[in-house]
Structure formats: structure tokens, C-alpha cells
C-alpha positions as CSV (number, residue, x, y, z in Angstrom):
1,X,-10.1,-6.6,35.9
2,X,-6.4,-8.3,35.7
3,X,-6.3,-7.6,32.0
4,X,-6.3,-4.0,32.8
5,X,-4.1,-3.9,35.4
6,X,-0.9,-6.2,33.8
7,X,1.5,-4.8,31.4
8,X,4.2,-6.1,29.5
9,X,6.4,-5.2,32.1
10,X,4.9,-7.4,34.7
11,X,6.8,-10.9,35.3
12,X,4.6,-13.5,37.2
13,X,6.4,-14.6,39.7
14,X,6.0,-18.3,39.4
15,X,7.2,-18.1,35.6
16,X,11.0,-20.4,35.0
17,X,12.8,-21.0,32.1
18,X,14.5,-24.2,31.5
19,X,13.7,-24.8,35.2
20,X,15.2,-21.7,36.8
21,X,12.9,-19.0,38.7
22,X,13.8,-15.5,36.6
23,X,12.4,-12.0,37.1
24,X,12.7,-8.9,35.5
25,X,16.2,-8.0,36.5
26,X,17.5,-11.8,36.2
27,X,16.2,-12.0,32.8
28,X,18.3,-9.3,31.2
29,X,21.3,-10.2,33.0
30,X,20.5,-14.2,31.9
31,X,20.3,-13.1,28.6
32,X,23.4,-11.7,28.1
33,X,25.4,-15.0,28.6
34,X,22.1,-16.9,26.6
35,X,23.4,-14.0,23.1
36,X,26.7,-14.6,23.5
37,X,27.3,-18.2,24.7
38,X,24.0,-20.0,24.0
39,X,22.8,-22.1,20.8
40,X,21.6,-20.3,17.9
41,X,17.7,-20.8,18.8
42,X,18.5,-19.6,22.4
43,X,19.8,-16.4,21.5
44,X,16.9,-15.5,19.3
45,X,14.8,-16.4,22.4
46,X,16.8,-14.1,24.9
47,X,16.9,-11.3,21.9
48,X,13.6,-11.3,22.0
49,X,13.1,-11.1,25.5
50,X,15.4,-8.3,26.2
51,X,12.8,-6.5,23.0
52,X,10.1,-7.5,25.3
53,X,11.6,-5.6,28.4
54,X,12.7,-2.6,26.7
55,X,10.9,0.8,27.1
56,X,9.5,0.5,23.5
57,X,5.5,0.0,23.8
58,X,6.0,-2.6,20.7
59,X,7.4,-5.4,19.0
60,X,8.6,-6.0,15.5
61,X,7.0,-9.3,14.0
62,X,7.7,-10.8,10.5
63,X,4.6,-11.9,8.8
64,X,5.1,-15.5,7.6
65,X,5.0,-14.9,3.7
66,X,2.0,-17.7,3.4
67,X,-0.3,-15.0,1.4
68,X,1.9,-12.4,0.2
69,X,5.9,-11.2,0.7
70,X,6.9,-11.8,4.2
71,X,6.9,-8.2,6.1
72,X,8.1,-6.5,9.4
73,X,4.7,-5.2,11.0
74,X,4.9,-3.6,14.5
75,X,2.4,-4.9,17.6
76,X,1.6,-3.1,20.5
77,X,2.8,-4.9,23.6
78,X,-0.1,-4.6,25.6
79,X,-1.9,-6.2,22.4
80,X,0.3,-9.4,22.9
81,X,-0.6,-9.2,26.7
82,X,-4.0,-9.6,26.3
83,X,-3.6,-12.4,24.0
84,X,-1.6,-14.3,26.2
85,X,-4.7,-13.7,28.6
86,X,-7.3,-14.4,26.5
87,X,-5.8,-17.7,25.8
88,X,-5.2,-18.3,29.1
89,X,-8.4,-17.6,30.3
90,X,-9.9,-20.6,27.1
91,X,-7.7,-23.3,28.0
92,X,-8.1,-22.3,32.0
93,X,-4.0,-22.3,32.3
94,X,-2.7,-22.0,35.6
95,X,0.3,-20.4,37.5
96,X,2.9,-22.9,37.7
97,X,1.5,-25.2,34.6
98,X,4.3,-26.6,32.5
99,X,4.8,-25.6,28.7
100,X,7.3,-26.8,26.4
101,X,8.8,-24.1,23.4
102,X,9.7,-26.0,20.3
103,X,8.6,-23.0,17.7
104,X,11.2,-20.3,16.7
105,X,11.2,-17.2,18.6
106,X,11.5,-15.7,15.4
107,X,8.1,-15.7,14.4
108,X,4.8,-14.9,16.2
109,X,3.6,-18.0,17.8
110,X,6.9,-18.5,19.4
111,X,7.1,-15.1,20.9
112,X,4.0,-15.7,22.3
113,X,5.0,-18.7,24.0
114,X,7.3,-16.5,25.7
115,X,4.4,-13.9,26.4
116,X,2.5,-16.5,27.9
117,X,4.8,-17.6,30.2
118,X,6.2,-14.4,31.4
119,X,2.2,-13.2,32.0
120,X,0.7,-16.3,33.4
121,X,3.4,-17.7,35.5
122,X,4.2,-20.9,33.3
123,X,7.2,-23.1,33.7
124,X,8.5,-22.8,30.7
125,X,11.0,-25.4,29.0
126,X,12.4,-24.6,26.0
127,X,14.3,-27.1,23.0
128,X,15.6,-26.5,19.6
129,X,12.7,-26.3,16.7
130,X,12.6,-29.2,15.1
131,X,10.1,-31.8,13.3
132,X,10.5,-33.9,16.3
133,X,10.3,-31.7,19.4
134,X,9.8,-34.4,21.8
135,X,12.2,-36.6,20.4
136,X,14.3,-36.6,24.0
137,X,12.3,-35.5,26.3
138,X,10.5,-37.8,28.9
139,X,8.9,-35.3,30.9
140,X,5.1,-34.6,30.7
141,X,4.0,-30.9,29.6
142,X,0.3,-29.3,30.6
143,X,0.7,-26.8,27.4
144,X,2.5,-27.3,24.3
145,X,2.1,-25.5,20.8
146,X,3.1,-27.2,17.7
147,X,2.8,-27.1,13.7
148,X,0.9,-30.0,11.7
149,X,4.5,-31.3,10.7
150,X,5.7,-31.6,14.3
151,X,2.6,-33.4,15.3
152,X,2.7,-35.8,12.7
153,X,5.9,-36.6,13.8
154,X,5.3,-36.8,17.9
155,X,2.1,-38.7,17.9
156,X,3.8,-41.9,19.8
157,X,4.5,-39.1,22.6
158,X,1.5,-37.0,22.4
159,X,0.2,-38.6,25.9
160,X,3.0,-36.7,27.5
161,X,0.9,-33.6,26.4
162,X,-2.2,-32.7,28.5
163,X,-3.4,-29.6,26.3
164,X,-1.8,-29.0,22.4
165,X,-2.6,-26.2,20.2
166,X,-1.7,-26.8,16.5
167,X,-1.5,-23.7,14.0
168,X,0.6,-22.2,11.5
169,X,-1.7,-24.3,8.6
170,X,-4.5,-26.3,8.2
171,X,-4.8,-29.8,10.1
172,X,-5.7,-32.2,7.4
173,X,-8.1,-35.3,7.8
174,X,-5.4,-37.6,7.8
175,X,-3.7,-36.4,10.7
176,X,-6.9,-35.7,12.6
177,X,-7.7,-39.2,11.8
178,X,-4.3,-40.2,13.2
179,X,-5.2,-38.2,16.6
180,X,-8.7,-39.5,17.4
181,X,-7.6,-41.9,20.1
182,X,-5.1,-39.6,21.5
183,X,-6.0,-38.7,25.2
184,X,-4.4,-35.1,24.7
185,X,-6.6,-32.3,24.8
186,X,-5.9,-31.0,20.9
187,X,-6.8,-27.7,19.5
188,X,-6.6,-26.4,16.0
189,X,-6.0,-22.6,16.0
190,X,-7.1,-19.9,13.4
191,X,-5.7,-16.3,13.6
192,X,-2.6,-14.3,12.1
193,X,0.4,-12.3,12.9
194,X,-1.8,-9.0,12.6
195,X,-4.4,-10.7,15.3
196,X,-1.4,-11.3,17.6
197,X,-1.7,-15.0,16.9
198,X,-4.6,-17.0,16.8
199,X,-8.8,-15.3,17.8
200,X,-10.6,-18.5,17.9
201,X,-9.7,-22.4,18.3
202,X,-11.5,-25.5,18.1
203,X,-11.3,-29.1,19.4
204,X,-9.8,-31.3,16.6
205,X,-12.7,-33.6,16.4
206,X,-14.9,-30.8,15.4
207,X,-15.4,-28.5,11.8
208,X,-16.5,-24.9,14.2
209,X,-13.8,-22.4,15.2
210,X,-14.9,-20.8,18.3
211,X,-13.9,-17.2,19.1
212,X,-11.8,-16.2,21.8
213,X,-13.0,-14.1,24.8
214,X,-13.3,-10.4,23.6
215,X,-13.7,-11.5,19.7
216,X,-16.5,-10.8,17.6
217,X,-17.1,-12.2,13.9
218,X,-18.8,-11.0,10.9
219,X,-18.9,-11.7,7.2
220,X,-18.6,-9.5,4.1
221,X,-20.2,-9.3,0.6
222,X,-17.6,-12.1,-1.0
223,X,-18.4,-14.5,2.6
224,X,-15.4,-13.8,4.0
225,X,-14.3,-13.8,7.8
226,X,-14.5,-10.1,9.5
227,X,-12.6,-9.9,12.7
228,X,-13.7,-7.5,15.3
229,X,-10.9,-7.9,18.6
230,X,-10.2,-4.6,20.3
231,X,-8.1,-6.2,22.7
232,X,-5.7,-7.4,20.1
233,X,-5.5,-5.2,16.7
234,X,-6.7,-1.1,16.4
235,X,-9.1,-1.6,13.3
236,X,-11.4,-4.7,12.5
237,X,-9.5,-7.1,10.2
238,X,-11.0,-8.2,6.9
239,X,-9.7,-11.3,6.1
240,X,-10.0,-13.5,2.6
241,X,-11.1,-16.5,4.9
242,X,-14.1,-17.8,3.1
243,X,-16.2,-18.9,5.9
244,X,-19.8,-20.4,6.8
245,X,-20.5,-17.9,9.8
246,X,-22.8,-19.8,12.3
247,X,-23.0,-17.1,14.7
248,X,-20.5,-13.9,15.6
249,X,-18.5,-16.3,17.8
250,X,-18.6,-19.3,15.8
251,X,-17.4,-20.3,12.2
252,X,-16.7,-23.0,9.5
253,X,-13.3,-22.5,7.7
254,X,-13.8,-23.0,3.9
255,X,-10.8,-21.9,2.1
256,X,-8.9,-19.0,0.8
257,X,-11.0,-16.3,-1.4
258,X,-7.6,-15.5,-3.1
259,X,-7.3,-19.2,-4.0
260,X,-10.6,-19.3,-6.0
261,X,-10.8,-21.0,-9.3
262,X,-13.2,-19.8,-12.1
263,X,-13.6,-22.6,-14.4
264,X,-16.2,-22.5,-17.5
265,X,-17.7,-20.1,-15.2
266,X,-18.4,-22.5,-11.9
267,X,-16.1,-20.9,-9.2
268,X,-15.1,-22.9,-6.0
269,X,-12.4,-23.2,-3.5
270,X,-9.7,-25.5,-4.4
271,X,-9.4,-26.5,-0.3
272,X,-12.9,-28.0,-0.5
273,X,-11.7,-30.3,-2.9
274,X,-8.7,-30.9,-1.2
275,X,-10.3,-32.0,1.8
276,X,-12.2,-34.3,-0.5
277,X,-8.9,-36.0,-1.5
278,X,-6.9,-35.9,1.7
279,X,-7.4,-39.8,2.2
280,X,-6.6,-40.9,-1.4
281,X,-3.4,-39.1,-1.7
282,X,-0.9,-39.9,0.8
283,X,1.6,-37.4,-0.5
284,X,1.8,-33.8,0.1
285,X,-0.5,-32.0,-2.5
286,X,-2.4,-29.0,-3.4
287,X,-4.9,-28.1,-6.1
288,X,-4.2,-25.5,-8.1
289,X,-5.6,-23.8,-11.5
290,X,-3.8,-23.2,-15.0
291,X,-4.9,-20.7,-17.8
292,X,-7.0,-22.2,-20.1
293,X,-8.9,-21.0,-23.8
294,X,-11.9,-23.0,-23.6
295,X,-12.2,-23.0,-19.7
296,X,-10.4,-19.9,-18.8
297,X,-8.7,-21.7,-15.8
298,X,-8.4,-25.6,-15.7
299,X,-8.5,-27.4,-12.2
300,X,-4.9,-29.2,-11.6
301,X,-3.4,-31.4,-9.2
302,X,0.5,-30.4,-8.0
303,X,2.0,-33.9,-5.9
304,X,5.4,-33.4,-3.9
305,X,6.8,-36.7,-5.2
306,X,10.0,-37.7,-6.8
307,X,8.1,-40.1,-9.4
308,X,4.6,-40.6,-11.0
309,X,2.4,-42.2,-8.4
310,X,-0.3,-44.6,-9.6
311,X,-3.4,-42.8,-9.3
312,X,-6.4,-45.1,-9.6
313,X,-9.7,-43.6,-11.4
314,X,-11.6,-44.0,-8.0
315,X,-8.9,-41.8,-6.1
316,X,-11.5,-38.8,-8.1
317,X,-15.1,-40.9,-8.4
318,X,-16.5,-39.0,-5.4
319,X,-15.6,-35.2,-7.0
320,X,-17.9,-33.9,-8.9
321,X,-17.9,-33.4,-12.4
322,X,-16.2,-29.9,-12.8
323,X,-13.7,-30.8,-10.2
324,X,-11.6,-33.7,-11.3
325,X,-8.2,-32.3,-11.9
326,X,-7.3,-32.4,-15.7
327,X,-3.6,-32.8,-15.7
328,X,-1.4,-33.2,-12.7
329,X,2.1,-32.3,-12.0
330,X,4.6,-33.7,-9.8
331,X,7.4,-31.5,-7.9
332,X,10.2,-33.3,-5.8
333,X,9.7,-30.7,-3.4
334,X,7.7,-28.0,-2.7
335,X,8.5,-24.1,-1.9
336,X,7.8,-23.4,1.4
337,X,7.7,-20.3,3.7
338,X,10.0,-19.6,6.3
339,X,7.2,-21.0,8.6
340,X,6.9,-24.1,7.1
341,X,3.5,-23.5,4.9
342,X,3.3,-24.6,1.2
343,X,4.1,-21.6,-0.8
344,X,1.5,-22.2,-3.8
345,X,2.4,-19.4,-6.3
346,X,6.2,-20.2,-5.9
347,X,5.4,-24.2,-6.2
348,X,3.6,-22.9,-9.3
349,X,6.2,-20.8,-10.6
350,X,8.7,-23.5,-10.4
351,X,6.6,-25.7,-12.6
352,X,6.3,-23.0,-14.8
353,X,2.2,-23.1,-14.4
354,X,2.3,-19.2,-13.5
């Protein structure tokens, strides 16, 4: 019932920003000074808040550019409200809970943290987005959202967080292993800008994603996930994510259909090979393909390193014969999207593989 009556014009009476209670009118008044005199990340926050509270029924959001060129899309504000309520229900967030915004409000993940605070009545603090968001913080928080890089650099302080959600990129097994003794309740999220951030979550120690309220899953003939989420998207979304469908509420993510490699007539997902190598290679890396006269495509390994690594033969001994990289490339720095995801296509172009 609550979800039907709440609109984007509602500001919860428990909402706080950096320790100060702000209502609808006060946000508009305070925004002027922040936009004029605040730090750059604060200007971005309050420009979004002004857009959120204006008369338009939609917001404009830039996609991350992970699988194509970044683009601006329009999302109905009421969908964003529904997404915030779903996350609140799933994580049992309550009015007065403390939260930290350490993601850029330029993108959907940061915008959603702001809307969750407004709608659910969270006491939100904001810090400048960086890889070490907890560095100067001694306070404990009930709820925080981070990308994997931030989690990696904040492990020693994660005890200050009660519930943490991780999104923006896949959480690799090396990081999962580092988190196994954490007292924090940690979820990895699945979603995209088009679904107003995440539509599924999984506990970090599990491999099965579970749908948020009012979300149903199915697959197409490619075994790619289909998302039916009428509260946050006007139409059913057909993704390029290869999954093992457990039920209409649960799935296991396997990789991207557009990354599939066909080598000698055998098709496989590079992400599944990467999973097998994560504990063997400490540098950032990814599996790609290169045109080959005999095989059609051959498997290659691309490693982020200024020097060649001394990889022993046992690094690849647990791979199937056709999964073993035929060539290894080194590059000092991967090309990244604006949201710090590895841009595979542009990185391969840089090393002149495609």
C-alpha cells in the first residue's frame, strides 16, 4: 500500500544530510549554496536533488558504457521510488538508519543512494568518491554501497558497516575470500541502469542471485536472462547475461553472451575461465579472443602489468585443453569506463588485437 501512495515529491521526516534534517523546501534552499560554494562532488549531489524535486516526472541518467557507448536515458521518477522501496524491503532498512554515500551522484548507483535516503528516511552522510572512502571515517554505518575496488581498499574498516552492497562490477573470488571472515552482512548486486540499479542480490558467500520484490526472471533460447520488473521498467528487458535459471526468482550468473568465444567450433564463456584463474593471477586480467586462421578465434589472456609475469605452467593446469590461452598480452593500464569497469573492447584495441 505504501508503494502506491509514496511519490518522488515525498521527503521523509527522518531524512538527514550530513547530520542536518532537511525537508522539501530546505533542500531546494540549501542546494543553491552547495552548488555555488561546495566541493565538486557536493555540487553533483545537489544538482541531482534539484532535478529530483522539480516538476518533471523523469530523470536523465547516463549508462556506464560497459557493453557499448555511454548514452543518456530517461527513467520515470516513480520507478526510482519503487526501486528504493524494494531495496529497503529486501534489506530491512528503517527510518533513522545511518547510510554513507561514497559513489558519484553522476551515475545511477549514487543517485539511488540519495533517493533511498529521501524516501526511506535515512540519515545520509556524503564523502568525496575515492578508492578509500572510509579512510578518514570513525563512525559506524547501517548501510553503505560500494564498488569492488572500494571494498578491496576498505577491508580493515568494514566492521564499521552493518550492511554493505557491492555493485558496478563482478566480485571476484580473491576478494570474496578476503571477505569470508567479515562481520558485515555483504551482498553482491545484479542490475543495470535500465532497471533502475539492481533487481537481484546474493549474499557474498553464495553463488545464486535472488530477485527483489516484484521481479520475475526467465531465459531466452540463448540462455540469457529476461527481467520482468513492472515496478521499475515499462517493458520486459532481454539481457545478454548468460545464466543458469534456478527458478523465476533465482539464477546463477555465468557470463556475457557478447563475450562468447568460438574456438575450433567449441563455444565457451571467458568469464568462466577467469573464475578458474582468479586465485592464480594476482594482477587484474581478463580472457579475450583474437582472430585465428585455423581456429576462427583463439583464446588470449590480457594482464594489467608493466612487466611480463613469470607464470608457471601450473597456473593453467586446471583448465580444459581448449581453455588454455594461446597467447598472453601485457598492458600497463587497462582502459576503463567512467565507472571504473574494465573496457575490454577498447583495451583490446589498444594492444591492437581487434
